[in-house]
N, C-alpha and C positions, 0 to 999 in steps of 0.2 A: 574290540569294537573298532570297525573301520571309521576313519575320520571323514568328515563331510565338509567340503569347502565350496564357497560360492564363487562363481566366475564373474568377470566383469559384465558379461551378458546377463547373468542372473540379477546383478545389482541394477543394471539399467532397466530391466523389466520391472523390478520392484519399485524403482523410482517412478516410472511411467504409471504404474498402477496406484501410486500414492495420490494421483489426481482423481481417483475414484472415491476419495475419502468422504465427499459430500453427496455421493449417490446413496439413495436409501437413507437420507438424513432423517433422523427422528428425534423427538424431544425427550425420549427416555435415555438414549445412549449417544445421541448426536452423531459423531463421526465414527463410532465404534464398528459398525457393520462394514463401512467402506474400508476401514483400516484392516479388518479381518480379511477382506477380499484381497487387499494388497499383500498380506503376509502368506496367503495360501501357496503361492509358487515357492516362496522361501522355505516354509515349513515342510512342503512336500519334498524339497531337495535335501533338507537337513535330517529328516526323520524317516525311518524305513517303514515302520508299522502304522496302521490306521489309528491304533490306540494312542501312540505317541503324538501323531499329527493332530488328533482331536484335542488332546490335553494341551498341546502347545497353542492351538488357536483359541481355546476358551478364554485365555487371559486377555485377548484383544477385543473381546466382547464387553469388557468393562467400559464404563462411561469415559469418553475421550473427546476433547474438542480443542483445536488450536488453529493457528493460521496455517492453511494446508499447502500453499504453493510456493512461497518465497523463502522465508527463514525457518518455518516450522518443519520443513523436511529434514532438518538436522536431527530431530528426535527420531525419525524413522531410520536414519542411517545408524544412529547409536543403538537403537533397539535391535536392528538386524545383526549388528556386530555382536551384541550380547547374546542373541539367540544362537548365532553360529558357535560362539565359545561354549555356551551351555550344551549344545548338541554334541560337542567334542569333549565333554567331561569336566568343564570348568565348574567351580563351586558357585554357580549362579542359580538362584531360585526364581520361580515365577513371580514371587512378591517383589523381588529386586527390580525386575523389568517393569512391573505395574507401578511401583513407587516412582521409578525414574520418569516414566511417561506422565504420571499424574503431577509430579513435581515440576516438570519442564513445560507442560502444555500452556500454563498461564503466562509465564514470562516470555516464551517464544511467540505466543499470540500477540502480546503487547508490542514486541519489537517488530514482528512481521507485519501486523496491521499498520503500524506507524510508517514503515518503509513503503508498503504497497499502496495503502489507501490515503494516508495523510501526506505523503511526499510525492511519490512517482505519479500516481493517478491524476491529482489536480494539476501538477506541473505539465505533464504530457498533454492532458486534455486542454489546458489553457493555450498551449502552443498550437495544437492541431485545430482548435476551434477557429483560430485566426484564418487558417486555410479554408475551412468549411464555410465561414461567413462570407468569404470572397467567391464562393461557388466552386472551389477547387476540390475535386474528388480525392486528392491526395490527403486531405484532412482526416477523414475517417479511416482510410486505408493505412495511413502512417501510424495513427493511434493504435489500431489493432496489431499491426506488425511489430512495432517497437515495444508495446506493452507486453505482448506475449514473448518476445525475444528476451526482454529483461527478466520476466518471470521464470522462463526456462533456465536462463543463465544462473540466477540466484538459487533457484530450486535444486538444480543438478549439483552445483558446487557445494551447497550446504549439506545435501544428502551424502555426497561422497566424503566430505570432510567429517561428517558424523560417523560414517562407517570406518574410515581409516584411523581416526583419532579417538573414537569411543567417547567416554565421559569427558576426556580432556578437551574435546572439540568445543564444548560450551565455554570452558574456561578460556581457551585460546580466542574464541570469538569475541568475548567480552573484554579480556585483558589487552588484546591487540589494539583495541580502539577502532577497528575497521568499520564497524557499524556506525560509530559516532562520526567518523570522517565522511562516510557515505551520506548520512543524514544531514550533516552540516553543508556538504557540497550541494546536495539537492535543495536544501533550504535556501541557499544563496540564489540558485537558479530560480527557485520559486518566487522569491521576492522580486527578482528582475521581471519575471513573467507577469506577476500580479501588478507591478508598477506600470508596465507597458499596457496591460489591459485597462487599468484605471484611466490612463491618458487617452487611449484610442477608442474606448467604448463608452465613456461618460462624455457624450458629445454635447457639451454646454459651453456657451460663451457669454460674455457681458457686452451688450450692444450700447451701453450708455456712452454718451458723448457730451462734452462741454467745451466752451470756448474760453481761451485766455487771450484777450485782445483779438488779434486777427488769426490766431492759431486755433485750429479745431483739434481737440484731443479726443481720441477714441480709447476708452478704458481697455478694451480687449487688445489693442495694439501695444499698450504699455505692458500688459501681462505677457504678451508674446515676445516682447523685447527683453524684459527683465527676468521673467519666470514662466516659460511656456508650460502649459498644463497645470497652472496653479489652481484654477477653478475646479477642474475634475478632481484634483488631489484633495482640495478642501472638502468637497462634497463626499468623496470616498471616506475620508477620515471621520467626518461627522456620522456617516452611516455605521462605520466600524465602531465608533464610540457608543452609538445606540445599541448595537449588537452586544458589546461588552457589558452594557448595563442590563442585559437580559430582557430587553424590551421585546414584546410580542412582534413577530415578523409582520403580521397583518397591520399592526399599528405603525411600524416603520414604513411600510408601503404607503399607508394612508398619509403619513406626514410628508413623504416625498411628493405625493400627488398634490397635496394642498400647497406645499412650499413652492413646487414648480409652477402651479397655476397662478398663484399670487405674484411671484417674481416675474412671470411672463406677462401678466396683465399690467404690472407697473413698469415694464420695460427694462427690468434689471438683468434678467437672464433670458436667453433664447437658445434654440437648438443650433449647434455648430454647423 
């Protein structure tokens, strides 16, 4: 039996097709049909007969769902590596590939969604919103370009690592601590961005004044001298506290409205 090997071009094509995983998304098999579409070019290259190709593709019609674009692509790389070895006579059964995909789709979804949705997306959006709010067209453009560039970078490298290292790729990914370092770095940036947004977007000041002898003291000036942004910070922390208490968002908004109106009426707070 002649050996079949995938070229770099074949791998790039398979990686690009992995972005079709959520086309024809359905509640019975979720990403299965899109993943089968991805594997068609690979299976066609590895198996000669229609019967072999159909049999190989059937296992990808099993229920499958993971984070498809960032970290989850490592599963596709491993799968293709196993499929190539199986086509060349390695003792790999269809059940082995199905089990690996099923076992990894949950953990990789958790890691991938954390990196893409909980870390990169809000941080990048927070930065780019600052441009957009100033009427700068660079805001939305920068968001789309940078987000897609990061997605392609992570997706491609995880896919190729999965193919080259096989099952060991997952172990290396976790043991190296790379993901932890990336998450920690982005988290630090995120805290800086959120802190800046709280200071610049919670536009509240304290207009209270009082006299000490001949000296007129403005409370806001004291805050600006000793702790700039103290009032926006206090308000942000109070809202964060209410969110942590699992309070209804509508109730939180109502509290903010009432609090703001009362404090404005009494002259305690005003718009900056």
